[in-house]
C-alpha positions as CSV (number, residue, x, y, z in Angstrom):
1,M,17.4,-17.5,9.4
2,L,15.9,-14.5,7.6
3,F,19.0,-14.1,5.4
4,G,18.7,-17.8,4.4
5,A,15.0,-17.4,3.6
6,T,15.8,-14.3,1.5
7,V,18.5,-16.0,-0.5
8,V,16.4,-19.2,-1.2
9,S,13.3,-17.2,-2.1
10,V,15.1,-14.8,-4.4
11,L,16.9,-17.6,-6.2
12,T,13.6,-19.6,-6.5
13,S,11.9,-16.5,-7.9
14,I,14.6,-16.0,-10.5
15,Y,14.2,-19.6,-11.6
16,L,10.5,-19.3,-11.8
17,I,10.7,-16.0,-13.7
18,F,13.2,-16.9,-16.4
19,I,12.8,-20.7,-16.7
20,Y,9.4,-21.8,-15.3
21,S,7.0,-19.1,-16.4
22,S,5.7,-18.8,-20.0
23,I,7.0,-16.2,-22.4
24,E,4.3,-13.7,-23.1
25,K,3.2,-13.8,-26.7
26,T,3.0,-10.0,-27.3
27,M,5.9,-8.6,-25.4
28,G,8.2,-11.6,-25.3
29,V,11.1,-11.7,-22.8
30,V,10.6,-8.0,-21.9
31,Q,7.5,-9.0,-20.0
32,K,9.7,-10.6,-17.4
33,I,10.3,-7.1,-16.0
34,F,6.6,-7.3,-14.9
35,Y,7.5,-9.6,-12.0
36,F,10.1,-7.2,-10.5
37,H,7.9,-4.2,-11.2
38,V,4.9,-5.6,-9.4
39,A,6.8,-7.1,-6.5
40,S,8.8,-3.9,-6.0
41,A,5.5,-1.9,-5.9
42,W,4.1,-4.3,-3.2
43,C,7.2,-3.9,-1.1
44,A,7.1,-0.1,-1.5
45,F,3.5,-0.1,-0.2
46,L,4.5,-2.4,2.7
47,A,7.4,-0.2,3.6
48,F,5.3,3.0,3.6
49,F,2.6,1.2,5.7
50,I,5.3,0.3,8.3
51,T,6.4,3.9,8.2
52,F,2.8,5.0,8.7
53,V,2.3,2.6,11.7
54,F,5.5,3.4,13.5
55,S,5.1,7.1,12.9
56,I,1.8,6.9,14.8
57,L,3.5,4.8,17.5
58,Y,6.3,7.3,17.8
59,L,3.9,10.3,18.2
60,A,1.9,8.3,20.8
61,K,4.8,6.8,22.8
62,R,7.8,9.1,22.0
63,K,10.1,6.0,21.9
64,R,13.0,6.5,19.5
65,I,13.0,2.9,18.3
66,F,9.6,3.5,16.7
67,D,11.0,6.5,14.9
68,T,14.0,4.4,13.8
69,Y,11.7,1.8,12.3
70,A,9.7,4.4,10.5
71,Y,12.8,6.2,9.1
72,V,14.6,3.0,7.9
73,S,11.4,1.6,6.3
74,A,10.8,4.9,4.5
75,E,14.3,4.7,3.0
76,I,13.8,1.2,1.8
77,G,10.4,2.2,0.4
78,V,11.9,5.0,-1.6
79,V,14.4,2.4,-3.1
80,F,11.6,0.1,-4.1
81,T,9.6,3.0,-5.6
82,T,12.6,4.0,-7.6
83,I,12.8,0.4,-8.9
84,V,9.1,0.7,-9.9
85,L,9.7,4.0,-11.7
86,T,12.7,2.6,-13.4
87,T,11.3,-0.7,-14.6
88,G,7.9,0.8,-15.5
89,P,9.2,2.9,-18.4
90,I,11.2,-0.1,-19.8
91,W,8.1,-2.2,-19.7
92,A,6.0,0.7,-21.1
93,K,8.2,1.2,-24.1
94,S,7.6,-2.3,-25.3
95,S,3.9,-2.5,-24.2
96,W,2.7,1.1,-24.9
97,N,5.4,2.3,-27.3
98,T,6.1,5.2,-25.0
99,W,8.6,5.6,-22.1
100,W,6.1,7.6,-20.0
101,A,2.4,8.3,-19.9
102,W,0.7,10.7,-17.5
103,E,-1.9,8.1,-16.6
104,P,-3.4,7.7,-13.1
105,R,-1.2,5.0,-11.6
106,L,2.1,6.3,-12.9
107,T,1.4,9.8,-11.9
108,T,0.3,8.9,-8.3
109,T,3.3,6.6,-8.0
110,L,5.6,9.5,-8.9
111,I,3.8,11.7,-6.3
112,L,4.3,8.9,-3.7
113,W,8.1,8.9,-4.5
114,F,8.3,12.6,-4.1
115,I,6.4,12.5,-0.8
116,Y,8.7,10.0,0.9
117,L,11.8,11.6,-0.7
118,A,10.7,14.8,1.1
119,Y,10.2,12.7,4.3
120,I,13.9,11.6,4.1
121,M,15.0,15.2,3.3
122,I,13.3,16.3,6.5
123,R,15.3,13.8,8.4
124,Q,18.5,15.1,6.9
125,M,17.9,18.7,8.0
126,D,19.9,20.4,10.7
127,G,18.2,20.6,14.1
128,V,17.3,18.5,17.1
129,W,16.4,15.0,16.2
130,D,13.1,14.8,18.2
131,K,11.7,17.9,16.4
132,K,12.7,16.4,13.0
133,A,11.2,13.1,14.1
134,R,7.8,14.7,15.0
135,L,7.6,16.6,11.8
136,A,8.7,13.6,9.7
137,S,6.1,11.4,11.6
138,V,3.3,13.7,10.7
139,F,4.6,13.8,7.1
140,G,4.8,10.0,7.0
141,I,1.2,9.6,8.3
142,I,-0.3,12.1,5.9
143,G,1.8,10.9,3.0
144,F,0.5,7.3,3.3
145,I,-2.9,8.6,2.0
146,D,-1.4,8.4,-1.5
147,V,-0.7,4.6,-1.2
148,P,-4.4,3.5,-1.5
149,I,-4.8,6.2,-4.2
150,V,-2.0,4.5,-6.2
151,F,-3.6,1.1,-5.8
152,F,-7.1,2.1,-6.7
153,A,-6.1,4.6,-9.3
154,I,-6.9,2.3,-12.3
155,R,-10.2,1.3,-10.7
156,W,-11.3,4.9,-10.0
157,W,-10.1,6.3,-13.3
158,Q,-10.1,4.0,-16.2
159,S,-6.7,3.5,-17.8
160,K,-5.9,2.1,-21.2
161,F,-2.4,1.3,-20.0
162,H,-2.4,-0.5,-16.7
163,P,-4.5,-3.7,-16.6
164,I,-5.9,-4.9,-13.3
165,V,-3.9,-8.1,-12.4
166,F,-5.9,-9.0,-9.2
167,G,-9.6,-8.5,-8.8
168,D,-12.3,-7.1,-11.1
169,G,-12.4,-3.8,-12.8
170,P,-13.0,-2.1,-16.2
171,S,-9.5,-2.8,-17.4
172,Q,-9.5,-6.5,-16.3
173,K,-9.7,-7.6,-19.9
174,G,-6.2,-8.5,-21.0
175,G,-4.9,-8.2,-17.4
176,G,-5.3,-11.8,-16.4
177,I,-2.1,-14.0,-16.4
178,E,-1.4,-17.6,-16.9
179,P,-1.2,-19.9,-13.8
180,N,2.5,-20.4,-14.1
181,M,3.0,-16.7,-14.4
182,L,0.9,-16.2,-11.3
183,V,3.1,-18.6,-9.4
184,A,6.2,-16.8,-10.5
185,L,4.6,-13.4,-9.5
186,L,3.5,-14.6,-6.0
187,V,6.9,-16.1,-5.3
188,S,8.6,-12.9,-6.5
189,I,6.4,-10.9,-4.1
190,A,7.3,-13.2,-1.3
191,A,11.0,-13.1,-2.1
192,L,11.2,-9.3,-2.2
193,T,9.1,-9.2,1.0
194,F,11.8,-11.3,2.7
195,L,14.4,-9.0,1.2
196,Y,12.6,-6.0,2.6
197,S,12.3,-7.6,6.1
198,Y,16.1,-8.4,6.0
199,L,17.0,-4.8,4.9
200,L,14.7,-3.4,7.6
201,Q,16.3,-5.6,10.3
202,K,19.8,-4.7,9.3
203,G,18.9,-1.0,8.7
204,V,17.4,-0.6,12.2
205,A,20.5,-2.3,13.7
206,L,22.8,0.0,11.8
207,E,20.8,3.1,12.8
208,N,20.8,2.1,16.5
209,M,24.6,1.7,16.3
210,K,24.9,5.2,14.8
211,I,22.7,6.6,17.6
212,K,24.9,4.9,20.2
213,V,28.1,6.2,18.6
214,N,26.7,9.7,18.4
215,H,25.7,9.4,22.1
216,Y,29.2,8.4,23.1
217,K,30.7,11.2,21.0
218,E,28.5,13.7,22.7
219,K,29.5,12.4,26.1
220,L,33.2,12.5,25.2
221,R,32.8,16.1,23.9
222,E,31.2,17.1,27.2
223,E,34.0,15.5,29.2
224,L,36.7,17.2,27.1
225,E,35.0,20.6,27.6
226,K,35.0,20.3,31.4
């Protein structure tokens, strides 16, 4: 069911992006990157929010399944943030004539990427998993503070680079998009949200399988040592 919805929505979004939506007058076809860029940013925010919520639940309940959801979601979030940081410079080169600019949103997004990369590194350290889980949970909760900072960055600090696509703000001028572009964008966001949900579902199942295998390996080792 979820896999089917993901495939259909992704294929629909590709059609809307490359066939249905208008070609932007200034940037041309390169502007199509915008849809993947924004949708990936949304999914990164969603993934880190899920990590935030399940980290709190783990610290409160100490159930490993909560920790598993937080960990897998963080991994997916890092992937989507990497896509954002990759597509951003490609778009920036055509739009701003520079690959990178140390403006508020780009800078805070890069910080967000480093925060959750560090979260994953904590999980890869040697040691008892519950200690690592507690430390990572605290890190995942505190790190989420950067998510609203990334979102509101261009509203708090005026940026000549990033327009505000949704809502009002000082950089709204030039940031509005045509109705058919908006449809393509919203469907793209929905498609990648389905993809995130599917990856989370499969990732949690895989992680649970790994936990069971490690448990059986430990029991077998104990039996052999008797």
